[in-house]
GUSE-524088 format. One record per residue (C-alpha): x, y, z; residue number from 0. Coordinates in Angstrom, 3 decimals, always signed. Layout:
BEGIN
+----------+----------+----------+-----+
:       xx :       yy :       zz :   n :
+----------+----------+----------+-----+
:        X :        Y :        Z : NUM :
...
+----------+----------+----------+-----+
This chain:
BEGIN
+----------+----------+----------+-----+
:       xx :       yy :       zz :   n :
+----------+----------+----------+-----+
:   +0.000 :   +0.000 :   +0.000 :   0 :
:   +1.359 :   +3.425 :   -0.866 :   1 :
:   +2.299 :   +5.713 :   +2.026 :   2 :
:   +1.178 :   +8.695 :   +0.014 :   3 :
:   -1.969 :  +10.343 :   +1.360 :   4 :
:   -4.843 :  +10.567 :   -1.103 :   5 :
:   -6.215 :  +14.026 :   -0.381 :   6 :
:   -9.174 :  +13.543 :   -2.725 :   7 :
:  -10.450 :  +10.269 :   -1.237 :   8 :
:  -13.963 :  +10.597 :   +0.196 :   9 :
:  -15.642 :   +8.436 :   +2.829 :  10 :
:  -19.128 :   +7.409 :   +3.815 :  11 :
:  -20.032 :   +6.447 :   +7.365 :  12 :
:  -22.744 :   +3.843 :   +7.918 :  13 :
:  -25.194 :   +3.915 :  +10.810 :  14 :
:  -23.464 :   +0.954 :  +12.425 :  15 :
:  -20.026 :   +2.578 :  +12.094 :  16 :
:  -21.324 :   +5.783 :  +13.647 :  17 :
:  -22.996 :   +3.805 :  +16.437 :  18 :
:  -19.763 :   +1.940 :  +17.204 :  19 :
:  -17.679 :   +5.115 :  +17.313 :  20 :
:  -20.318 :   +6.889 :  +19.414 :  21 :
:  -20.436 :   +4.058 :  +21.931 :  22 :
:  -16.653 :   +3.913 :  +22.150 :  23 :
:  -16.213 :   +7.615 :  +22.887 :  24 :
:  -19.103 :   +7.492 :  +25.374 :  25 :
:  -17.600 :   +4.526 :  +27.207 :  26 :
:  -14.145 :   +6.102 :  +27.313 :  27 :
:  -14.800 :   +9.758 :  +28.107 :  28 :
:  -18.559 :  +10.201 :  +28.505 :  29 :
:  -19.064 :  +12.320 :  +25.383 :  30 :
:  -22.525 :  +11.783 :  +23.926 :  31 :
:  -22.709 :  +11.948 :  +20.137 :  32 :
:  -26.323 :  +12.399 :  +19.088 :  33 :
:  -27.506 :  +11.177 :  +15.681 :  34 :
:  -27.267 :  +14.688 :  +14.247 :  35 :
:  -23.486 :  +14.599 :  +14.860 :  36 :
:  -23.021 :  +11.886 :  +12.242 :  37 :
:  -22.047 :  +14.322 :   +9.474 :  38 :
:  -19.693 :  +16.163 :  +11.834 :  39 :
:  -17.921 :  +12.904 :  +12.694 :  40 :
:  -17.624 :  +11.994 :   +9.027 :  41 :
:  -16.269 :  +15.407 :   +8.044 :  42 :
:  -13.790 :  +15.825 :  +10.869 :  43 :
:  -12.441 :  +12.273 :  +10.869 :  44 :
:  -12.067 :  +11.836 :   +7.107 :  45 :
:   -8.707 :  +13.601 :   +7.188 :  46 :
:   -7.486 :  +11.201 :   +9.866 :  47 :
:   -8.599 :   +8.190 :   +7.823 :  48 :
:   -6.629 :   +9.527 :   +4.865 :  49 :
:   -3.542 :  +10.010 :   +7.027 :  50 :
:   -3.776 :   +6.411 :   +8.227 :  51 :
:   -4.585 :   +5.096 :   +4.742 :  52 :
:   -7.794 :   +3.483 :   +5.968 :  53 :
:  -10.605 :   +2.700 :   +3.562 :  54 :
:  -13.525 :   +2.642 :   +6.011 :  55 :
:  -14.615 :   +4.018 :   +9.356 :  56 :
:  -14.820 :   +0.450 :  +10.623 :  57 :
:  -11.060 :   +0.097 :  +10.100 :  58 :
:  -10.582 :   +3.256 :  +12.122 :  59 :
:  -12.911 :   +1.970 :  +14.836 :  60 :
:  -10.892 :   -1.250 :  +15.144 :  61 :
:   -7.698 :   +0.803 :  +15.271 :  62 :
:   -9.137 :   +2.916 :  +18.084 :  63 :
:  -10.235 :   -0.144 :  +20.040 :  64 :
:   -6.809 :   -1.773 :  +19.789 :  65 :
:   -4.746 :   +1.333 :  +20.553 :  66 :
:   -3.303 :   +0.669 :  +24.014 :  67 :
:   -1.573 :   +4.072 :  +24.266 :  68 :
:   -4.793 :   +6.092 :  +24.251 :  69 :
:   -3.159 :   +8.617 :  +21.930 :  70 :
:   -5.518 :   +7.994 :  +19.032 :  71 :
:   -8.535 :   +8.400 :  +21.303 :  72 :
:   -7.296 :  +11.864 :  +22.243 :  73 :
:   -6.864 :  +12.732 :  +18.560 :  74 :
:  -10.415 :  +11.502 :  +17.985 :  75 :
:  -11.777 :  +13.620 :  +20.839 :  76 :
:   -9.886 :  +16.692 :  +19.641 :  77 :
:  -11.370 :  +16.208 :  +16.170 :  78 :
:  -15.009 :  +15.936 :  +17.247 :  79 :
:  -14.953 :  +18.529 :  +20.040 :  80 :
:  -14.368 :  +22.230 :  +19.619 :  81 :
:  -11.644 :  +23.822 :  +21.736 :  82 :
:  -12.970 :  +27.334 :  +21.307 :  83 :
:  -11.901 :  +29.627 :  +24.085 :  84 :
:  -10.787 :  +33.192 :  +24.653 :  85 :
:   -9.568 :  +35.552 :  +27.327 :  86 :
:  -12.275 :  +37.063 :  +29.558 :  87 :
:  -15.204 :  +35.305 :  +27.899 :  88 :
:  -18.566 :  +35.403 :  +29.742 :  89 :
:  -18.094 :  +39.078 :  +30.857 :  90 :
:  -21.023 :  +39.058 :  +33.310 :  91 :
:  -19.290 :  +36.354 :  +35.364 :  92 :
:  -16.215 :  +38.532 :  +35.857 :  93 :
:  -18.433 :  +41.472 :  +36.857 :  94 :
:  -20.059 :  +39.269 :  +39.492 :  95 :
:  -16.730 :  +37.849 :  +40.646 :  96 :
:  -15.208 :  +41.300 :  +41.121 :  97 :
:  -17.629 :  +42.041 :  +43.951 :  98 :
:  -17.158 :  +38.548 :  +45.409 :  99 :
:  -13.362 :  +38.823 :  +45.534 : 100 :
:  -13.449 :  +42.340 :  +46.997 : 101 :
:  -15.664 :  +41.053 :  +49.812 : 102 :
:  -13.192 :  +38.257 :  +50.531 : 103 :
:  -10.336 :  +40.756 :  +50.554 : 104 :
:  -12.212 :  +43.063 :  +52.931 : 105 :
:  -12.872 :  +40.141 :  +55.287 : 106 :
:   -9.156 :  +39.474 :  +55.598 : 107 :
:   -9.066 :  +36.346 :  +53.449 : 108 :
:   -5.715 :  +35.835 :  +51.737 : 109 :
:   -6.067 :  +32.336 :  +50.298 : 110 :
:   -7.795 :  +31.157 :  +47.117 : 111 :
:   -8.095 :  +27.749 :  +45.523 : 112 :
:   -9.651 :  +27.675 :  +42.041 : 113 :
:  -10.169 :  +24.855 :  +39.546 : 114 :
:  -10.443 :  +25.478 :  +35.802 : 115 :
:  -11.744 :  +22.014 :  +35.030 : 116 :
:  -11.714 :  +22.164 :  +31.221 : 117 :
:   -8.936 :  +24.651 :  +30.611 : 118 :
:   -8.342 :  +23.948 :  +26.899 : 119 :
:   -5.387 :  +26.040 :  +25.654 : 120 :
:   -5.102 :  +27.987 :  +28.892 : 121 :
:   -7.003 :  +31.205 :  +28.332 : 122 :
:   -9.406 :  +30.509 :  +31.200 : 123 :
:   -6.893 :  +29.840 :  +34.023 : 124 :
:   -4.644 :  +32.668 :  +32.840 : 125 :
:   -7.661 :  +34.992 :  +32.711 : 126 :
:   -8.361 :  +34.076 :  +36.332 : 127 :
:   -4.762 :  +34.924 :  +37.251 : 128 :
:   -4.824 :  +38.225 :  +35.334 : 129 :
:   -8.185 :  +39.106 :  +36.868 : 130 :
:   -6.962 :  +38.507 :  +40.423 : 131 :
:   -3.677 :  +40.357 :  +39.950 : 132 :
:   -5.550 :  +43.304 :  +38.440 : 133 :
:   -8.162 :  +43.428 :  +41.204 : 134 :
:   -6.323 :  +42.670 :  +44.455 : 135 :
:   -4.434 :  +45.457 :  +46.211 : 136 :
:   -1.447 :  +43.274 :  +47.111 : 137 :
:   -1.808 :  +40.033 :  +45.148 : 138 :
:   +1.723 :  +38.872 :  +46.059 : 139 :
:   +0.585 :  +38.615 :  +49.682 : 140 :
:   -2.125 :  +36.102 :  +48.730 : 141 :
:   -1.808 :  +32.328 :  +48.625 : 142 :
:   -3.349 :  +31.644 :  +45.207 : 143 :
:   -3.326 :  +28.304 :  +43.435 : 144 :
:   -5.204 :  +27.536 :  +40.213 : 145 :
:   -5.629 :  +23.929 :  +39.103 : 146 :
:   -6.132 :  +23.699 :  +35.334 : 147 :
:   -7.167 :  +20.370 :  +33.828 : 148 :
:   -8.098 :  +18.997 :  +30.428 : 149 :
:   -8.338 :  +15.541 :  +28.890 : 150 :
:   -6.009 :  +16.375 :  +25.986 : 151 :
:   -2.259 :  +16.187 :  +26.577 : 152 :
:   -1.604 :  +18.172 :  +23.383 : 153 :
:   -3.851 :  +21.049 :  +24.377 : 154 :
:   -2.257 :  +21.076 :  +27.850 : 155 :
:   +1.217 :  +21.370 :  +26.322 : 156 :
:   -0.058 :  +24.317 :  +24.325 : 157 :
:   -1.499 :  +25.881 :  +27.489 : 158 :
:   +1.769 :  +25.423 :  +29.396 : 159 :
:   +3.680 :  +27.226 :  +26.644 : 160 :
:   +1.490 :  +30.225 :  +27.505 : 161 :
:   +2.078 :  +31.856 :  +24.121 : 162 :
:   -0.766 :  +33.470 :  +22.228 : 163 :
:   -1.118 :  +35.026 :  +18.803 : 164 :
:   -2.115 :  +38.617 :  +18.150 : 165 :
:   -5.590 :  +37.349 :  +17.300 : 166 :
:   -5.828 :  +35.500 :  +20.629 : 167 :
:   -5.147 :  +38.633 :  +22.672 : 168 :
:   -7.470 :  +40.887 :  +20.686 : 169 :
:   -9.740 :  +42.690 :  +23.138 : 170 :
:   -7.316 :  +42.652 :  +26.055 : 171 :
:   -6.597 :  +46.290 :  +27.055 : 172 :
:   -3.131 :  +47.523 :  +26.096 : 173 :
:   -2.167 :  +48.291 :  +29.699 : 174 :
:   -2.988 :  +44.659 :  +30.640 : 175 :
:   -0.954 :  +43.328 :  +27.735 : 176 :
:   +2.044 :  +45.397 :  +28.795 : 177 :
:   +1.689 :  +44.413 :  +32.448 : 178 :
:   +1.018 :  +40.678 :  +32.182 : 179 :
:   +2.496 :  +39.601 :  +28.810 : 180 :
:   +5.908 :  +39.629 :  +27.173 : 181 :
:   +6.290 :  +40.027 :  +23.415 : 182 :
:   +7.911 :  +36.921 :  +21.944 : 183 :
:   +8.466 :  +35.159 :  +18.644 : 184 :
:   +6.271 :  +32.060 :  +18.428 : 185 :
:   +6.943 :  +29.145 :  +16.115 : 186 :
:   +3.877 :  +28.142 :  +14.082 : 187 :
:   +3.250 :  +25.752 :  +11.206 : 188 :
:   +3.625 :  +28.664 :   +8.790 : 189 :
:   +6.773 :  +30.126 :  +10.366 : 190 :
:   +7.796 :  +32.398 :  +13.228 : 191 :
:   +5.253 :  +35.047 :  +14.213 : 192 :
:   +5.019 :  +37.777 :  +16.820 : 193 :
:   +3.081 :  +36.676 :  +19.876 : 194 :
:   +2.437 :  +37.371 :  +23.539 : 195 :
:   +3.587 :  +35.179 :  +26.430 : 196 :
:   +2.062 :  +35.185 :  +29.912 : 197 :
:   +4.598 :  +36.456 :  +32.450 : 198 :
:   +6.051 :  +33.927 :  +34.864 : 199 :
:   +4.512 :  +35.557 :  +37.952 : 200 :
:   +1.111 :  +34.440 :  +36.617 : 201 :
:   +2.230 :  +31.146 :  +35.095 : 202 :
:   +3.538 :  +30.145 :  +38.521 : 203 :
:   +0.000 :  +30.352 :  +39.930 : 204 :
:   -1.312 :  +27.650 :  +37.570 : 205 :
:   -0.782 :  +23.908 :  +37.859 : 206 :
:   -1.735 :  +21.987 :  +34.704 : 207 :
:   -2.825 :  +18.343 :  +34.895 : 208 :
:   -4.497 :  +15.816 :  +32.601 : 209 :
:   -7.884 :  +14.775 :  +33.979 : 210 :
:  -10.971 :  +12.964 :  +32.693 : 211 :
:  -14.020 :  +14.710 :  +34.176 : 212 :
:  -16.238 :  +11.665 :  +33.672 : 213 :
:  -14.005 :   +8.796 :  +34.768 : 214 :
:  -11.203 :  +10.603 :  +36.607 : 215 :
:  -10.229 :   +9.814 :  +40.208 : 216 :
:  -11.774 :  +12.669 :  +42.159 : 217 :
:  -10.480 :  +11.165 :  +45.395 : 218 :
:   -7.012 :  +12.022 :  +44.126 : 219 :
:   -7.957 :  +15.724 :  +44.240 : 220 :
:   -8.075 :  +16.451 :  +47.991 : 221 :
:   -8.251 :  +20.236 :  +47.804 : 222 :
:  -11.452 :  +22.041 :  +48.652 : 223 :
:  -11.950 :  +24.843 :  +46.141 : 224 :
:  -13.418 :  +28.299 :  +46.606 : 225 :
:  -14.739 :  +28.092 :  +43.064 : 226 :
:  -14.737 :  +25.782 :  +40.063 : 227 :
:  -15.164 :  +26.730 :  +36.413 : 228 :
:  -16.727 :  +24.110 :  +34.128 : 229 :
:  -17.821 :  +26.133 :  +31.123 : 230 :
:  -19.040 :  +24.842 :  +27.765 : 231 :
:  -18.190 :  +21.233 :  +28.583 : 232 :
:  -21.537 :  +19.719 :  +29.508 : 233 :
:  -22.913 :  +20.361 :  +26.033 : 234 :
:  -21.104 :  +17.112 :  +25.148 : 235 :
:  -22.750 :  +15.073 :  +27.929 : 236 :
:  -26.133 :  +13.400 :  +28.289 : 237 :
:  -28.156 :  +14.155 :  +31.445 : 238 :
:  -26.838 :  +11.171 :  +33.390 : 239 :
:  -23.203 :  +12.034 :  +32.673 : 240 :
:  -23.787 :  +15.721 :  +33.330 : 241 :
:  -25.245 :  +14.975 :  +36.772 : 242 :
:  -22.326 :  +12.721 :  +37.594 : 243 :
:  -19.752 :  +15.348 :  +36.595 : 244 :
:  -21.523 :  +18.233 :  +38.337 : 245 :
:  -21.956 :  +16.248 :  +41.559 : 246 :
:  -18.315 :  +15.181 :  +41.550 : 247 :
:  -17.046 :  +18.693 :  +40.870 : 248 :
:  -19.268 :  +20.487 :  +43.351 : 249 :
:  -18.348 :  +17.993 :  +46.069 : 250 :
:  -14.912 :  +19.637 :  +45.892 : 251 :
:  -16.233 :  +23.151 :  +46.530 : 252 :
:  -16.324 :  +24.666 :  +50.027 : 253 :
:  -19.649 :  +25.730 :  +51.514 : 254 :
:  -20.780 :  +29.037 :  +50.004 : 255 :
:  -18.313 :  +28.487 :  +47.161 : 256 :
:  -19.095 :  +29.127 :  +43.508 : 257 :
:  -19.654 :  +26.957 :  +40.434 : 258 :
:  -19.505 :  +28.549 :  +36.968 : 259 :
:  -20.918 :  +27.000 :  +33.792 : 260 :
:  -21.317 :  +28.353 :  +30.252 : 261 :
:  -24.214 :  +30.628 :  +29.346 : 262 :
:  -25.480 :  +28.064 :  +26.849 : 263 :
:  -25.688 :  +25.420 :  +29.590 : 264 :
:  -28.206 :  +24.748 :  +32.344 : 265 :
:  -28.584 :  +22.547 :  +35.408 : 266 :
:  -32.353 :  +22.899 :  +35.439 : 267 :
:  -33.086 :  +19.224 :  +34.704 : 268 :
:  -30.676 :  +17.843 :  +37.287 : 269 :
:  -32.144 :  +15.578 :  +39.956 : 270 :
:  -31.443 :  +16.447 :  +43.597 : 271 :
:  -29.701 :  +19.634 :  +42.565 : 272 :
:  -28.944 :  +21.489 :  +45.803 : 273 :
:  -26.934 :  +24.254 :  +44.145 : 274 :
:  -28.383 :  +27.735 :  +44.467 : 275 :
:  -28.710 :  +29.730 :  +41.257 : 276 :
:  -27.184 :  +33.163 :  +41.909 : 277 :
:  -27.227 :  +34.520 :  +38.371 : 278 :
:  -27.516 :  +32.847 :  +34.966 : 279 :
:  -24.588 :  +30.377 :  +34.708 : 280 :
:  -23.446 :  +31.052 :  +38.309 : 281 :
:  -24.308 :  +28.717 :  +41.195 : 282 :
:  -23.471 :  +28.704 :  +44.882 : 283 :
:  -22.933 :  +25.689 :  +47.135 : 284 :
:  -25.246 :  +25.900 :  +50.182 : 285 :
:  -23.740 :  +26.819 :  +53.547 : 286 :
+----------+----------+----------+-----+
């Protein structure tokens, strides 16, 4: 068989092939692929089939099943999910959090534990760090630790590099860019380009780890967090998986702590949901 990739080869995915792939990704990471995602799976995975010189999606399914490293599964997940993120997204949440943090500061609190549970390429945990260092009077006097997790090792490596293109930092005020970023040259697939790198004082606040929100060992995370961010993740879960993830995450939040989700998400159909809705997409753990 030739090793040359046929860029023009097209694929069709049968119902049984889609069902097998859907069940596999659900069993492994809890992502629910509804029937309407069939075309998305076909479109996004066709390139991978060409790269592997496979003729059918069933061949790819067998390859996935037999891959003991787990690396191909991550490539599969990255292909079918959308790692869209940005600095300071969900503005109303930061407006709410500004008042919350100022109240903690006024009360004499000097310790914060925060979990960015689906951190993607790092914009969320670094936004948290920038936000705190912009708001607090003496942030160096605080004990701040931000846990940032994602299921993808590749996206975590990207986050740990902490380098962002000019497009990525669009919208960040110039004074913030100058204060919290260094200008650097970033290597990309198309060559070296000017970019911005998060300064080490902020990078040192963030600990990156690989973690599966559905099947991960929550007992291995002993910290009790003041707040957890889990935004735009549950859109990939069915109700049963969503309840499991939310219950596991919120069990790690201190009483009166906060839980943030995406504006397109809701916990309204959750059974035995004891979280208190504070504002749209913001919940508080009961005292």
